[in-house]
N, C-alpha and C positions, 0 to 999 in steps of 0.2 A: 348459444353465447356468441357473443360479436369478437370474432380470430382478429380482429384488428386494435385488441386493446388487450394491455398486459396490467393485472392487477396486483397491488401489493397489498397484505393487510398487514397491520400493527400490532400489537398489544394496549397502547394506550395513543390516545388523540394527542398528545405531547410527543410522542415517538415519530408519528405519521408526520406532525408539523415541524421537527427538527427535520427529517429526510427531504421536504418540502422545500425548507430552508438551504439547504446544501445544496438541492437541484438548481434552486433562482441562481445561487451566489456561483455555482461551477458554471452555469450556462453563460453567466455574466461577464466573463473573462476573457472574453473573446481572444480561445486558446485556439482557432479554428478546427476542433476538436467537436464528435457530434456525439449528441446524447440524444436520448427518447425523449419527445413531445409530451409533459404530463399536464395533462387534458382536464383531470379534475382530481379537487383533494375532496372526501367526504370523510370528515370526522376520522376513524382508526382504518380508511382504505385511501391509496392514493392510485390512480388510472393513470398510466402511460399508452404512449403508442405502441403498437406492436413491432419489433425490429422483426425481421428475415434474417436469417444466415445460422453457420455454424458458431459456435466456441471456440477461445484458442486452443491451440494444441501445442505442443515444443516447437515444430518447426517458424512457429509465429513469434517467438519471445523477442526478436530484433523488432519487430513492427508494432509490438505490444510498449516494450520500452521506449521505444522513440517517443510514442504517444503520451508515456507517462511522462516524458522528460519535457513534452510541449505544455503541458498540463501545469506541471509546476513553474516551467518557466514563467509561463501565463499569471501563476500564482505570485510570483515572486515580483511581476512586475505591477500587481494590484497592489502592493503594501509588502507581501511575505517575508519579502529582501530584511525588512529590516525588527522582523518579528523576534520576540526572545520563546523560541520554542516551547518554552516550560511554563509558559503562561496562557493565559486566554487570549485569543484573536477575535477581535469584531468583524463580522461580516457586511459591512455595510447596511443595517437596517436588518437582516435576515435571521439575527440570532449570532451566537460567538461560534468558535471552535476552540475546543478544550487543548489545555496544553498535551505535550509528547509524554511528560513521565508521569504526573499525579494519576491518568487514568489505568497506566499498565506497571506500576511499583508493585503494589501488594498482590495483582494478579500472578506477576513475573516468581514473586519468590514463593506464592504458591506453588505454583507448578514446578519449582524446583525440589518441593519435599515430593512430590510424585514422577518426574521423568528425570531421567539419569540427561546432564548434560555437560558437554565442557568446561560451560561457564556457573562460577560462583555466584554466590549472593553478593561476593565486597564488588567484584565485575561487572555484575547487572548493576547494582548501584553505581559505578562507578562512570557507567558508557551513559546511564540516564543523566547525570548531573553534567555529564561533559558532554551531551548533545547540545546544549543552548551555545555551543561555542562552534557548533558546525551549518554549514548554508542553510537554511529555511525550506522546506517544501512542508508539502502535507501526505496526509495518509488516507486512501480511501481504498477500501478493501479489493487490492489486484490480487484475485484469484482468476483462472484460467476462463472459470463460468462466468464472469464476470464483464468480459468484453467480446461482443457480439461482431462477428467478422461480415459486413454488409458488402455485396456485389458494387451498390452504388454510392456507399456511405464511407466507405473504408472500418476500420475500427469503431465501432458504438461502444462507448461506457458507459453501464449498467449497475445499479443497485447506491443507493445513496443514504442506506442506514449510518454507514459509520465514516465519520470526516471529525481528524484531529489534524493538530501541527504534529509535524515529525522531521527528521534530519532529511537531506538529501541522501538517497536509494536506499532509503529503510523499505518505499512503497516496494521498488524494485528487487529488493531482497524478498520482499512475501510473494513477488510472481513467480520465483527461480525455486522457493521452497516449496508451494501449492502447485505448481507444475511438477513437480517431482514428485509429491505426494498424490496427485492424481492420474500419471502418466507412467512414472517410475525412474529410474537411474537416468538422470541427464548428465553430459560430459563438463568438465572443466570450462569447456572453449564452449559450450552452449552460454555458460554464465559471463565469461571475458566480452563474447561478442554483443549478448545484451546490457551488460556495462558501458559499453563505445557508445551504441545506438543512445542509451539513457545521457551520457554526459555529451554527450554531440548536441541533442535536441535541447539539453537545459541549459546550453551553453555555459560549464562549467568545464574547466580541464578537469583531469583524471586527479590529479591530485588532491583537488577537492572534495572529491567523492573515491577513495579510494579502493582497491579489489578486499583488502581486508577489513573495510567496515562494511563491505555485503555480507562478507562470513560470517561477521560477528552479528548483524542484524538476523541474519539467515537464524541464528541458534535462538533471538528474541522468538522471532517466528513459529520455531521449532517447537519452542515452553507454550506458546500462545496455544498453536492448533492442536497439539498432542491429545487433549479432548475428543477433536473431532475424528479422530484415525478410526476407522471402521464406519464413520458415517459417512461424512462428506468426503474424507480420501482415504484412500485404499493401500498407498504405501507408506513405511514409517519412515520418516526424514534419515535416523540413523542410521537404515540400510540404504537409502541411496542419494547419501550427502558426496557431491562430487569433490570434495579434498579432504585429506584427512585432519583427524581433531587436533594432530600436534600443531597444526597450523593454524587453528580457531585458536590456540592456547597462546600462541606466540602474538597472533594479532589483536587478541584480547587482552594481553599485559599490560599494555600503556595506552587508553583513549590518546589517540592522534589529535591535536586541535589541527584545525585546518581551515582556511581562509572562508568567513563568513558571508563574503560577494563574488 
C-alpha cells in the first residue's frame, strides 16, 4: 500500500463528487490555510496526499479556532458575507452549499425526542429562523480528528464530506463540543480563549458572535452528535458541559440579532 496516499471511500458517486467540489471551493478561497492535495477522483473514491502529524487536542483549541476564523473570513470575502444562510449558496461552478436550517430542522426535532436538552422545539425553531440575521459563515465538520497538526504546514484541515452555510460561531461550537466529548471536561476558559482567537481571526467584534451564541449552538451539536456517543465520542456532553444549564436557558430565551457584516 502506498503510505503517501489517503483514500476516502463514499457510498455513492454523487457523495464523492460533492466532497471533491467542496475541496475545490475551499482550496480556491485563498485563505492561507493548508489542505491535502486531491490527487485522484475515481467514481466513489477520492485519493488525497497523506499528511503526517497528530490530530488536535484540547491545548490546540486556540490554534484551531484561529484557523476556522481565517477560513470563514476568506469565505465571507468571496461572497458569503451577502448570503442568506438559510438558502443555498453557489460555489462558482462547483455545485452549491445547502442552507443552514433546512438540513437540520427535522434531525434536531427527532433528537429532542430521545436526548435530554435545555432547548425546546420552539427554541430550536426560533434560533434556526433567526440565524438568517446573524453574520454568515460556513460549517465544515469541526471535530479534532479533522485537523492534522503538521510540523511544516501548521493545521491542515481534512474531511470535505459535509459543508453547509452556518452562522458565525457554529463551527467553533462544534469544535468545543466534540473536543470535550473526545477528551473529557474543558474549562469555561478554554471556550472563552477559543472564541477570542476565532473572532479576532474572523475580523468580527465579540458582539457579532457572543458567547451566549456559542452556548446555544453547542446544544444544537449535542443533539446532532448524541447518536455517535460510544462510537466516535467517549464523553457525554451533558456531563462535560463547562457551564450550567441555566446559563443556556437564559442565552436561548431570545435569539439576539447581531450585525450581519
